[in-house]
C-alpha positions in Angstrom: 0.0 0.0 0.0 1.4 3.4 -1.0 2.6 5.6 1.9 0.2 8.3 2.8 1.1 11.9 1.9 0.4 14.1 4.9 3.4 16.4 5.2 2.7 19.8 3.7 5.2 21.3 1.4 6.0 24.7 2.9 4.6 27.5 0.8 3.3 25.3 -2.0 0.0 27.2 -2.1 -1.3 30.8 -2.3 -5.0 31.2 -2.2 -5.9 33.1 -5.4 -8.9 35.5 -5.3 -11.4 34.4 -7.9 -12.9 37.2 -9.9 -16.7 37.4 -10.2 -16.6 36.8 -14.0 -14.2 33.9 -13.7 -15.3 30.6 -15.3 -14.9 27.8 -12.8 -15.2 24.3 -14.0 -14.1 20.7 -13.2 -11.0 19.2 -14.6 -10.7 16.0 -16.6 -9.4 13.4 -14.1 -7.8 11.5 -16.9 -5.8 14.4 -18.3 -2.1 13.6 -18.6 0.1 16.2 -17.0 3.8 16.6 -16.1 5.1 17.8 -12.8 8.6 18.8 -11.6 9.8 17.5 -8.3 12.8 19.3 -6.8 15.2 17.5 -4.5 17.5 18.7 -1.8 21.3 19.1 -2.3 23.7 16.5 -0.9 25.0 19.3 1.2 24.8 23.1 1.3 27.0 25.2 -0.9 30.0 26.7 0.8 29.8 30.2 2.2 32.5 31.3 -0.1 30.0 31.2 -3.0 28.5 34.4 -1.5 31.9 36.1 -2.0 32.2 35.0 -5.7 34.0 31.7 -5.4 33.5 29.4 -8.3 33.7 25.6 -8.4 34.0 23.1 -11.3 30.9 21.3 -12.6 32.6 18.0 -11.6 33.0 19.1 -8.0 29.4 20.5 -7.9 28.0 17.3 -9.2 30.0 15.1 -6.8 29.3 17.1 -3.7 26.3 19.5 -4.1 23.9 18.1 -6.7 21.0 15.8 -5.7 21.9 12.2 -4.7 20.8 9.2 -6.6 19.5 7.6 -3.4 17.1 10.5 -2.9 16.0 10.4 -6.5 15.4 6.6 -6.2 13.2 7.1 -3.1 11.1 9.7 -4.9 10.7 7.7 -8.0 9.6 4.7 -6.0 7.0 6.8 -4.3 5.8 8.2 -7.6 5.6 4.8 -9.3 3.6 3.4 -6.4 1.0 6.1 -7.2 0.9 5.3 -10.9 3.2 8.1 -12.1 6.0 7.4 -14.6 9.4 9.0 -14.8 10.0 11.4 -17.8 13.5 12.6 -16.7 15.9 12.6 -13.8 18.7 15.2 -13.6 20.8 15.1 -10.5 22.7 18.3 -11.3 19.4 20.1 -11.8 18.0 18.4 -8.7 15.0 17.7 -10.8 12.7 14.7 -11.4 9.9 15.2 -14.0 7.0 12.9 -13.6 4.0 12.1 -15.7 0.5 10.8 -14.9 -3.2 11.4 -14.8 -4.5 14.4 -13.0 -6.3 12.2 -10.5 -3.2 10.2 -9.8 -1.2 13.4 -9.2 -3.8 14.7 -6.9 -3.8 11.4 -5.0 0.0 11.1 -4.8 0.3 14.6 -3.3 -2.9 14.6 -1.4 -4.2 17.8 -2.9 -7.0 19.0 -5.2 -7.1 21.1 -8.3 -9.8 23.3 -9.9 -10.1 24.8 -13.4 -10.4 28.6 -13.4 -10.9 30.0 -16.9 -8.5 27.8 -18.8 -5.9 27.1 -16.2 -5.4 24.5 -13.4 -5.1 26.0 -9.9 -4.4 24.4 -6.6 -7.3 24.4 -4.1 -5.2 23.0 -1.3 -1.5 22.6 -0.1 0.7 20.0 -1.7 1.6 17.1 0.6 4.3 14.4 0.6 5.0 11.4 2.9 6.9 12.2 6.1 9.7 10.0 4.9 10.2 12.3 1.9 9.6 15.6 3.6 13.3 16.5 4.0 14.1 15.3 0.5 11.5 17.1 -1.6 11.9 20.9 -1.7 9.2 21.7 -4.1 6.5 20.3 -6.5 5.7 22.3 -9.6 3.3 21.9 -12.4 0.1 21.0 -10.7 -0.9 24.7 -10.9 -0.2 25.9 -14.5 -1.5 29.5 -14.4 0.7 32.2 -16.0 3.2 33.5 -13.4 5.2 36.2 -15.0 4.9 39.2 -17.4 7.6 40.5 -19.8 9.1 43.8 -18.7 9.1 45.7 -22.1 7.2 48.7 -23.3 6.7 49.8 -26.9 7.2 53.6 -27.4 4.0 55.2 -28.7 2.8 58.8 -29.4 -0.9 59.6 -29.4 -1.6 55.9 -29.2 0.4 55.1 -32.3 3.6 53.1 -32.5 6.7 55.2 -33.0 9.1 54.2 -35.8 12.9 54.6 -35.6 12.8 57.7 -37.9 10.1 59.4 -35.7 12.1 58.9 -32.5 15.3 61.0 -32.7 16.2 60.3 -29.0 16.1 56.5 -29.4 19.3 54.4 -29.8 20.7 51.3 -31.3 22.3 49.1 -28.6 25.8 49.4 -30.1 25.4 53.2 -29.8 24.6 52.8 -26.1 27.7 50.6 -25.7 29.8 53.5 -27.0 28.1 56.1 -24.7 28.5 53.8 -21.7 32.2 53.0 -22.5 31.8 49.2 -23.0 35.0 47.4 -24.1 35.8 47.8 -27.8 38.3 45.1 -28.5 36.1 42.1 -27.6 33.0 40.7 -29.3 31.8 38.0 -27.1 33.7 35.3 -29.1 33.7 32.0 -27.4 30.9 33.0 -25.0 27.2 31.9 -24.9 24.4 34.2 -23.7 21.4 32.3 -22.4 18.0 34.1 -22.7 14.8 32.8 -20.9 11.5 33.4 -22.7 8.0 32.5 -21.6 6.3 33.2 -24.9 6.8 34.7 -28.3 9.4 33.9 -30.8 12.0 35.2 -33.4 12.3 35.1 -37.1 15.7 34.5 -38.6 14.9 37.0 -41.4 14.5 39.8 -38.8 17.8 38.9 -37.2 19.6 38.9 -40.5 18.1 42.2 -41.6 18.6 44.0 -38.2 22.3 43.2 -38.0 22.8 44.0 -41.6 21.4 47.5 -41.0 23.9 47.8 -38.1 26.7 46.5 -40.4 27.5 43.9 -37.7 27.7 40.2 -38.4 24.5 38.5 -37.0 25.0 36.3 -34.0 24.2 32.6 -34.1 20.8 32.2 -32.4 19.6 28.8 -31.2 16.0 28.0 -30.0 15.8 25.4 -27.2 12.5 23.9 -26.3 11.5 23.5 -22.6 8.5 21.5 -21.5 7.0 21.5 -25.0 7.2 25.3 -25.6 8.9 26.4 -28.8 10.0 29.3 -30.9 6.6 30.6 -32.0 6.7 34.1 -33.6 3.3 35.7 -34.4 2.9 39.5 -34.5 4.8 42.5 -33.4 2.4 43.4 -30.6 2.9 40.0 -28.9 5.7 38.7 -26.7 7.8 38.6 -29.9 8.7 42.2 -28.9 10.4 40.8 -25.8 12.2 38.0 -27.6 13.5 40.2 -30.4 14.5 43.0 -27.9 16.5 40.5 -25.9 18.2 38.9 -28.9 19.0 42.2 -30.7 20.3 44.0 -27.7 22.5 41.2 -26.4 23.7 40.4 -29.9 24.5 44.0 -30.8 26.7 44.2 -27.7 28.4 40.8 -28.2 27.7 39.8 -31.7 30.1 36.9 -31.8 28.6 35.2 -28.8 26.2 32.3 -29.4 22.7 33.2 -28.1 20.7 30.3 -26.7 17.0 31.1 -26.3 15.2 28.8 -23.9 11.5 28.8 -24.7 9.3 27.6 -21.8 5.6 27.7 -20.8 4.6 30.7 -18.7 4.2 28.8 -15.4 6.3 28.5 -12.3 7.3 25.0 -13.5 8.2 26.1 -17.0 10.1 29.1 -15.7 12.1 27.0 -13.2 12.7 24.2 -15.7 14.1 26.8 -18.2 16.4 28.3 -15.6 17.8 25.0 -14.3 18.2 23.7 -17.9 20.1 26.8 -18.9 22.4 26.8 -15.9 23.3 23.1 -16.4 23.4 23.2 -20.2 26.7 21.5 -20.9 26.2 21.7 -24.6 25.8 25.5 -25.1 27.4 26.4 -21.8 26.0 29.9 -21.2 28.2 32.0 -19.0 25.5 34.6 -18.5 21.7 34.4 -18.5 19.3 37.2 -19.2 15.8 37.2 -17.8 13.2 39.9 -18.5 10.1 38.2 -17.1 8.8 38.5 -13.5 6.0 39.4 -11.1 5.7 41.0 -7.6 7.1 38.8 -4.8 3.6 38.6 -3.3 2.4 36.5 -6.3 4.9 33.7 -5.8 4.7 30.7 -3.5 7.4 30.2 -0.9 8.6 27.0 -2.6 9.0 29.0 -5.9 10.9 31.8 -4.2 13.2 29.3 -2.5 13.8 27.0 -5.5 14.4 29.8 -8.0 16.8 31.4 -5.5 18.7 28.1 -5.0 19.0 27.7 -8.8 20.6 31.2 -9.0 22.9 30.3 -6.1 24.0 27.2 -8.1 24.6 29.5 -11.1 26.8 31.7 -8.9 28.8 28.6 -7.7 29.3 27.6 -11.4 30.4 31.1 -12.5 27.2 31.9 -14.4 25.9 35.5 -14.1 22.2 36.0 -13.9 20.9 39.4 -15.1 17.2 40.1 -14.4 14.9 43.1 -15.2 13.8 44.9 -12.0 10.3 45.8 -13.2 8.6 48.5 -15.1 5.9 49.7 -12.7 7.9 51.6 -10.1 7.8 51.0 -6.4 4.4 49.2 -6.5 5.4 46.7 -9.3 1.9 46.7 -10.7 0.1 45.8 -7.5 -3.0 47.9 -6.4 -3.0 47.4 -2.7 -1.4 50.7 -2.0 1.8 49.1 -0.7 5.3 48.9 -2.2 6.4 45.7 -3.9 9.6 44.4 -5.6 9.7 42.1 -8.6 10.9 38.5 -8.5 13.1 36.9 -9.7 15.1 40.1 -9.7 14.8 40.3 -5.9 16.9 37.1 -5.5 20.2 38.1 -3.9 22.0 36.1 -6.6 20.4 38.0 -9.5 21.9 41.1 -10.9 18.8 43.3 -10.7 18.8 45.8 -13.6 16.9 49.1 -13.1 16.1 51.8 -15.6 17.1 55.3 -16.5 16.0 58.0 -18.9 19.0 59.1 -21.1 19.6 62.3 -23.0 22.5 62.6 -25.5 23.9 65.6 -27.1 26.6 65.4 -29.8 27.4 61.8 -29.1 27.9 62.5 -25.4 25.6 61.9 -22.4 24.1 65.2 -21.4 21.9 63.9 -18.6 20.6 60.6 -17.1 17.9 60.4 -14.5 15.6 57.7 -13.0 13.1 56.5 -15.6 9.7 57.6 -14.5 7.0 58.8 -16.9 4.8 59.9 -14.0 1.9 57.7 -14.9 2.3 54.0 -14.4 5.8 53.3 -15.8 9.0 53.7 -13.8 12.1 51.8 -12.8 11.3 48.9 -10.6 13.1 48.8 -7.2 12.7 48.7 -3.5 13.4 46.3 -0.7 12.5 42.6 -0.6 9.9 41.4 1.9 11.3 37.9 1.7 15.0 37.8 1.1 17.2 39.2 4.0 19.7 41.9 3.3 22.5 40.4 1.3 26.0 40.3 2.8 27.5 42.3 0.0 24.9 45.1 0.8 26.0 45.5 4.4 27.5 48.9 3.8 25.1 50.1 1.1 22.7 51.8 3.5 19.7 49.9 2.1 16.6 51.3 3.9 14.0 49.1 5.6 11.1 48.0 3.5 8.6 50.8 3.8 5.5 48.8 4.8 6.8 45.8 6.6 10.0 47.4 8.0 11.8 44.2 6.9 15.6 44.4 6.6 15.7 43.0 3.2 17.7 42.7 0.0 17.7 46.0 -1.9 17.3 46.3 -5.6 18.2 47.2 -8.3 22.0 46.7 -8.3 22.7 48.7 -11.5 20.8 50.5 -14.2 20.9 51.7 -17.8 18.6 53.3 -20.3 15.1 51.9 -20.1 12.7 54.8 -20.9 10.7 54.0 -24.1 11.0 57.6 -25.1 14.8 57.2 -25.2 14.5 53.5 -26.0 16.1 50.9 -28.3 15.6 50.6 -32.0 14.6 47.0 -32.8 13.1 45.0 -35.6 10.1 42.8 -34.7 8.2 40.7 -37.2 9.3 43.1 -39.9 8.2 46.2 -38.1 10.6 48.9 -36.8 9.8 49.5 -33.1 11.3 51.5 -30.3 11.1 49.5 -27.1 12.1 50.4 -23.6 11.6 48.9 -20.1 14.1 47.2 -17.8 13.6 44.3 -20.2 16.2 46.0 -22.3 18.7 46.5 -19.5 19.0 42.8 -18.6 20.3 41.8 -22.1 22.4 44.9 -22.3 24.1 43.8 -19.1 24.3 40.2 -20.3 26.1 41.4 -23.4 28.5 43.4 -21.3 29.2 40.4 -19.1 29.9 38.3 -22.2 32.5 40.9 -23.3 34.3 40.7 -20.0 34.2 37.0 -19.9 36.0 36.9 -23.2 38.4 39.7 -22.2 39.5 38.0 -18.9 39.3 34.5 -20.3 37.2 33.4 -17.3 33.6 34.1 -16.2 33.0 37.1 -13.9 30.2 35.0 -12.4 28.6 36.3 -9.3 29.7 39.9 -9.8 27.8 41.5 -6.9 30.6 41.5 -4.3 32.9 43.3 -6.7 30.4 46.0 -7.6 29.4 46.7 -4.0 33.0 46.8 -2.9 33.9 49.2 -5.8 30.9 51.6 -6.2 33.2 53.9 -8.3 32.6 51.4 -11.1 29.2 53.1 -11.6 28.2 56.6 -12.5 25.7 57.6 -9.8 22.2 58.6 -10.8 21.0 61.1 -8.2 17.9 62.7 -9.7 14.4 61.2 -9.8 12.2 58.6 -8.0 10.2 55.5 -8.8 6.8 56.6 -7.5 4.2 56.4 -10.2 1.8 58.8 -8.6 2.4 61.9 -6.5 0.6 60.4 -3.5 2.0 56.8 -3.4 5.0 55.8 -1.3 8.2 54.9 -3.1 11.9 55.5 -3.3 14.0 58.6 -4.2 17.4 58.6 -5.9 20.3 60.1 -4.1 24.0 59.9 -3.6 25.3 56.3 -3.4 23.1 53.2 -3.6 19.3 53.8 -3.9 16.3 51.7 -4.6 15.7 53.4 -8.0 18.9 52.7 -9.9 21.1 50.9 -7.4 24.7 52.2 -7.7 23.9 53.7 -11.1 25.2 53.0 -14.6 28.3 50.8 -15.0 30.8 52.9 -16.9 34.3 52.1 -15.6 34.4 48.3 -15.6 37.7 48.2 -17.4 39.5 49.3 -14.3 37.7 47.2 -11.8 36.1 43.8 -12.7 
């Protein structure tokens, strides 16, 4: 007789308010679904990882991956409940299981309901007591969309602005010049990973865009995660995010290989894409760009913990994670009147990328302030309500979180141009668009990291301790705030680190990192 599941997975469930017009219906108990079970490490990563120490993949797998014994126990439990094994990856600490919806509900002693077109948990996920210390998370039972892309298309009077009609927009390689990026490296030998939860790219666009820049087009690979694929449609879709990421990263480091990991927009899909990219020994990305996220309050504790652990593993392996900090200012799109920060950029292992508004005169920067259009768009930033203050931020004078007074991780860490009105010229599904948002800053920083990885012939990896120990590497942004209304609470830029643009704009890396 299978062992009873009665130990709740901590933070596996968040009650979701159901809107009055939501369509609630029953699910097909015979529907076949896949779930991802996350396993504990053999032992915790050493404290030196927090200071930027890097280990080999061999050492990681021998000492810090999941153990085969733990995986065997979980598989045995799953098989007793009629579930089959799709994949086991000890480095990713991941077991993917498949079975009927009713068998999954029975195995994890939970229940699901269909709201609109998505499955949602109606109760906590439970596992047997014997596996409670082994299983750190169960993902995929709930498959609702979890994140939104952080890009904004420039418009004037409701109409899309073309490159020609936007004299203060820039091509990414122009920004590289203004910001003083290295000029004698091209990203050769590096791979930039990009996580996408929707949309797609067209090779014709990539070819034509880089031809217009008179730069050789990068090699771009599409990698399918959990059945998602490169699926371009129209310029007003998530294609805008995908093309922005590829074209910005590629224009900065055009000889780098760009590996785009397409995954379903769910916590399972997102997590599977991240762990696949971090442990991709074929493409070997040395930096990963993420421009999707949501306010911390929308994530389960198991998701916050497991994503953060995946980023910690990336740090240990020398893989830099660059994440957009959000485009809705200090409230991150929430309407409860409180401040919120965006996740996964709030992870202390993610390089949180905030936004500025940039003005250039005669090929020189004339001014740069916090991006804030005074309506509902501004640089995301603030203080985490979940992750404690990071060690590297001990001297950064990060304030307490405004509402909870929690002494949390402050973000962003750095910033760059994100204002759609001073945005990036891109080509999406044959259309010339100007796009901004902190979505653009993450691939910009990823391209920069790829340049330095080539220059120093080793990955810069977990770069945070170096930046925080040497704030002079950044040009401070001291004007502006990320309040999106005059009456709401938020954060104000000032001298030193602040919760609008972090330390400011990286401009002097050649002398530091």
